[in-house]
Phi, psi and omega in degrees: 000128179248126181253144182231002184105222179084178183300323184303329181252021183270161174228159180282132176233169177302336181260008182112189182289135175222145176302124186221341182273133173285170179297324180289324175295321177297324180302324183295341179266355184299134178289161176287121184256310183161150184292341184271003180245118177257134185237126169251146183237134175231130177270116180275314177195177191221080187227161164288138187293345174293343178265010180296136180228174177300326179297321177295318179301316180295327178292322176296314179300316180299319182295318178294316182298315182296329183254007191300316184286343186269348187229156179272339181195165183228138173240125181250115177277126193214148173295150187283335189296323180242016182300321181296323177293315180296319178298319178293314179302313181295330178296330178268328182279338178231097185253152175062032179280125175271007173248146181283140175234101192253130172256137176211172180188210183200156174271340176231141182303151184294337180278353180285152179296317175254113185207152174263359188295316184294318179296318180295319177296315180299313180298320182294319180292317177301316181291318182291337180272352181278128183295346179275351182277139182212155172076189185264125178221159169256128175246119187202131176053040177080003181249144174247119188237136176303140181301335180272359186235002184278143173212136175284122185241352178227136185272339185234324185295154180293328178276071192281334189244143172241157171266123187263122175061022175202136178299158174298150179288320185198169171233152178237121184225119180053042176082001180253135179265124174250112186266133178260339174213160184280133180294340177297343175298343183259010178238125179278088188284337182054038177086358180280134179303148183283081183249115184298339181280350182245054183295135184242032183301138179244123180253138175247143186241014178225149178210148179249107183283358185277060176237127185247139176257121178251108178268119182285142175226153178301140177066021181291151179277144178278356189296333182284336189300313178300324179293321178299316180294328179291322190270322192253150177272331179232137179234126176253120179260120178268096190276175174280146172052226183281350180155030183279141178235132182291150179300333185297334182244353189301312184293318178298319178298316180296320179298316181293318179298329181288341183278341189235154171285158181297335177286330182287315181231109184266119181254129176239133179255134174220192184234152175284343182282125187296324188249148171082353168080181181264155178214086188296335183279004181285328185232158184303316185293324178294317178297323183292315182291321179290330180278339185262334186225157174277107180227167176254148177242130184292333180054237185268008180286151175285159177301318181297319180292319178300313181298312181295320182294320176296319178299321179291312182295316187281002171297335175256107184272354180258063180232148173284163177298324179298321180289318177300315181295319180298315182291324181293318185273348178288123181298136175230120176051044176062029180287338176214145179252359182275160183290145177291141176293000000 
């Protein structure tokens, strides 16, 4: 178990909830799981998850890599606010793992009388100890969600996360795992038999945090767009509907795209609508931008997965546009169900 802070390890202070429990204090709250499960705990850092950065992500990846051969599974205690981003990042930074890497947390601190923390920890440990579990998942409120498909949809309720554009992997009820899909779907076996002794996990040690999310709003000014292009290597535009862009920014956006090669500034289009994905060919402006410039389309991917995938891909700046496009559209851990270009 790797702890990072978050609500699950928070205590009440005069200024509100703050991460306050050490890993050993957290251990004292662990529910009874079973004599056949041994748990070691390591505290990586102690932050509110809103302060999560690329440096923290790399530290989590390093901790899993360093301990990978010694353990059957990993549980990462994490704040809920950025858990979906971390789950997506880990899905790209740790690929083809035949061991489970589970993220969990809580909406109420574990020390509170009424809390979801103990149930979430128990479910996560049970899931991580099961030999059929593989890859990166979020376990929360009895649901098991692919790391590339999780999104926080409720700010207070215990059922904080939904699986976006993909069914949940499994449910956990009274200590029993009910699987809806095979976890081997999250391992790129390339025809190799599913042999736990032949783990082929691939770890990546670089990430490019210079990816910006531009959420479109009615009547927005185009003046910020040139500055975004100057600072960031990747820009994700969260458009209206299936892929609509307002006339107020269209020309400025087109002008900026014309200044750079597609490898220099990678633009990805997605939608603000959580379900059913983007469809750029539905409207004239979407067809025009896709027909005039080399861009990526998020399709059925979550916003968190698109952002994380670009950060992973753009860690290598010496790539052709064809290679960037190939890597973006290649499915990783069920992040997209659409056909590769």
